[in-house]
N, C-alpha and C positions, 0 to 999 in steps of 0.2 A: 504494500500500500504506500502510495506517495504521500508524504507528510508535508504540510505547509505550515509555516510559523503563524501564530495568532495575528501578529502585526501584518503579515502579507495577506492573510485571509481577510482581515478587517478592511484593509485597503482595497482589495479586490471586490468585496461585498459593497463597500461604499461606492465603488465605481458603477454599480448597477444603475444608478440614477443617470449616468451619462452614456451608457452603451446604446448604440443605434439599433434601428429595426433590422429585421431580416431573419430568414431561416426558421425552421421548426414550428411555424405557426399554422400549418395545414392550409396554406393559401392566404392566411391573415398575417399581418405584421406581428412580430414578437412584441409582447408588452411586458410590463412589470408593475410593481406597486408604487413606484415613484417616491421613494424615501431613501435618505442616506442613513446607513446602518453601520454600527461598530459592535464589537464584542462587549458584553457586559461582564464585569468581574464575577458576578453571582451566577452566571450562566445565561444563555440566550443571547439575543441581539438587541442592543439599545438603539432606539431611534434617535438619531442625531439631528436630522433635518427633514422637514415635511414641506415641500414646495406647495404654495397656495394653488388650489384648483386641481392638484394632481390626484391620482387614485387613492393614495394613503390619506390625504386631507379629506376627500369626499367620504371616506369610510370612517373617519373619526380618529385616525391614528394621531398621536401627539408626540412631540419631542419628549424624551426621557421615558416613554413607554418601553417595556422590555418584551420582545416577542419570544415566547417560550415554546411554542409549537406551531407547526404548519400543517394544515389539513389533519389535525388530530395526532400528529407524530411529534414527540418531544425533540427539540433541537439537539439534546444530548445524544440522541440516537443517530443523528445525521452528520455526514461529512460535508466539507465545504462545497464540493460540486453538486451534491444532492440539494443542499440549501438553495444554491443559485438556481438549479433546475426547477425547484418547486416554487420559487418566487416569480420566475419568468413563466410565460406561457402565451398562448394566442391572445392578442388584444381583444377585450370583450369577455374573456373567460374570467372566472372568479377563483380566489384562493381564500381559505379560512385561516385566520391567525388567532391563536390564543395569546393574549396580551396581559402582562402583569402591570397594573397601574394602581398606585395608592393603596397597596395591600390587598387588592382584589384581582381576580383573573376574569377578563372579559373576552368574548369571542367576537371578532370583527370579520366581516366578509368584505374583501377588497376586490373590486372589478378592475382587472388589469387594463392599463392604457398603453397604447403604442408610444414608443419613444420618438421624440423629434430632435433634430439637431439644431 
């Protein structure tokens, strides 16, 4: 198994917000949740930035939320590539995120949006 340092993985995950369209969308552009993410020391992914009007913003994701599961699977069980694959998908498709915020876990459904340059 290829291991990636936490810093490199966090930088690559943060780059999800700027990666362009293309491939894998079954004829539709590839989309994502439009949020800048970094690793949380307590586990999961901390939301660092939520661009206004983007998919994450529209779903109610906030800065400092911690994503702890994607589509019901704990992030502790997923490697970097799998996390990226699960956050991306065809524009217009949805992804379910379990989010830890202010001592509670909430489930948010994010409708992926196509990336623009």
